[in-house]
C-alpha positions, 0 to 999 in steps of 0.5 A: 832364138838358137831354133828359129836361126837354125830353122832359118838357116836350114829353110834357105837351103831346103829341099837342096842337096849335099853330095859329101866326100866319101866316105872312105878313100882308096882304090877299089879291090878285086870281085868275089872269086866264081861261086857255083852250086848244083842248083837250078835256081839259088840266092844267097842274101844279107838278112839286114840289108836285104843286099843279093849277095848271089844269085843263080837264075834267081829271077825263074819261076820254079816249083818250091814244095814245102818252102812254101811254108814260109809264107804260110808262116808268116802269114798266120803269125801276121793275121793270127791270134798264136794262142788260138786253138785250132780244131782240125777239119776233115779236109786237114786231117785227110791231107795227103804228103808230109803230116804231123797225124793231127785227127778230125776235131783235134784242138791244138793253139796256133803256135805248135801247130807252127812248130809241127808246120815248120819242124816237121812240114806237116800239111795236116798243120798247113791247111788246120792253119790256113782254114783258121786264119784264112776262114777256108784254104782259099781265102789264106792263099788269097793273104798269101798272094797279098802279101808276096805281092806287099813284098814286091815278089814279082815271081811268086804265085801260091795256089796252096798253103802246103807246097804241093805242086800245082799249076800257077803254083810257085816261087823264084830262088830272089823270092824266096831270099827276100821273103825269108829275110823279111821273116826273120825279122819276126821273133817269133817266127825267126825262134820257131825256125832256129828250133832242133826239137819241139814237144806239144800236148796230144789230147788223143793219147798218152803221149805228147808230140815229139818233133825233131826238125828236119833242116839237118843244117842246125847241126851241120853247120856252126851258126845256122838258125833256120830255116825249110827244107822241101821236097817233091816228085817234081820240084825234087829237093829243095831248101832254104837254110838261115846263119848268124856269124858275128852278128850278121846273118845270112840266108841260101835258098837252092831249089831243085838241088841234089847236093844241098847241104853242102852247096849251102855251107859252101854259099854261106863261107862265101858269104860271110868271107866276101860280104861282112856286115860294116857300120856306115853310120850310127845313131846320133852321129854328127852330120858334117857342116850342119847342125843335125845327127842321122836318126837310125843305124846303118849297117850294110854288107861290102865287096872287097873295094865297095868301102872306098866308093861310098858316098852320101848325099844329104836332102833337106826339108822345107822348114815349113813342111809337116815332116820338119815340124814333127822333128825330121829335118831331111833325109841322108842317101847312102851309095857306092858309085851309083847305086843307092845302098840304103837311106836314114833319117836326119834329126834336130841332136838336140830334138826329141825325134833323136830319142825315139826308137829305131825305125826298121830299114 
């Protein structure tokens, strides 16, 4: 009887929206201080929310050198089998540029190759991975570009898996920030890029491979946990770094920056100082005035004064819809002013759906 009453109540107001009062009171604060780097292109992003906190020439396509390997790694992890033994082809063994010195016919697990790819930036590893996972280097590049399109990276195009300069091979600081935020949500990728040193079996000699991560940020910055260095004569110095403090992970990107280590430390400090991550709602939180509960925890990095402008909009589902029958009751959209910053489902607090694991943001 109670369920029928609730269903009738919700059906009567289905497909309507309720604007709730701001979650916090107060007035807006000052804008964060200006951030200046020596980079031709730069970006700073909060990993959990995907909010870009800073951008300079962020959408300008540029040469990105071995930052390309961020996409190579995540595509290989998602499409390949980590335990597979990958055989090094003649093409892979002879690849120019940085190398982990694979020999023709040598076999190494895909998992270990990914460490050689990300810690030492092995172009031979990139080619071997691409040929194994994609069937050919060209086939793998197709997967890379398909992933870029899926992620909405509108200023990105790949021509190879290593990042060697090539016509039509480019990305932007904003796109690299979005890509890295996505990749860091994969536990395998996240573990690899924070590793400072790694050893792997060597079938050709009595000694094992031993790789030390080229990313000096891991030792220079408190909380640093990734991601990738890059350099060619045309792209010059490129860097993507990440760091986690107080449960918040940020990613900084610079392209063509001769002072990248110092700039990244200042960028990350800027983000942690001015955009701390705050909880907006937690899973199971009651929705005021309705027999409903928030279905997923939502956190967001607010600048000073933004939280005071937070408001929520509840949209209810038609009780006859398929989603309603599957346990959903509607969605809660969250705004700062007129800008939407997130969305959470709402459920019956006594239903089974509320007890299921959270869906990704």
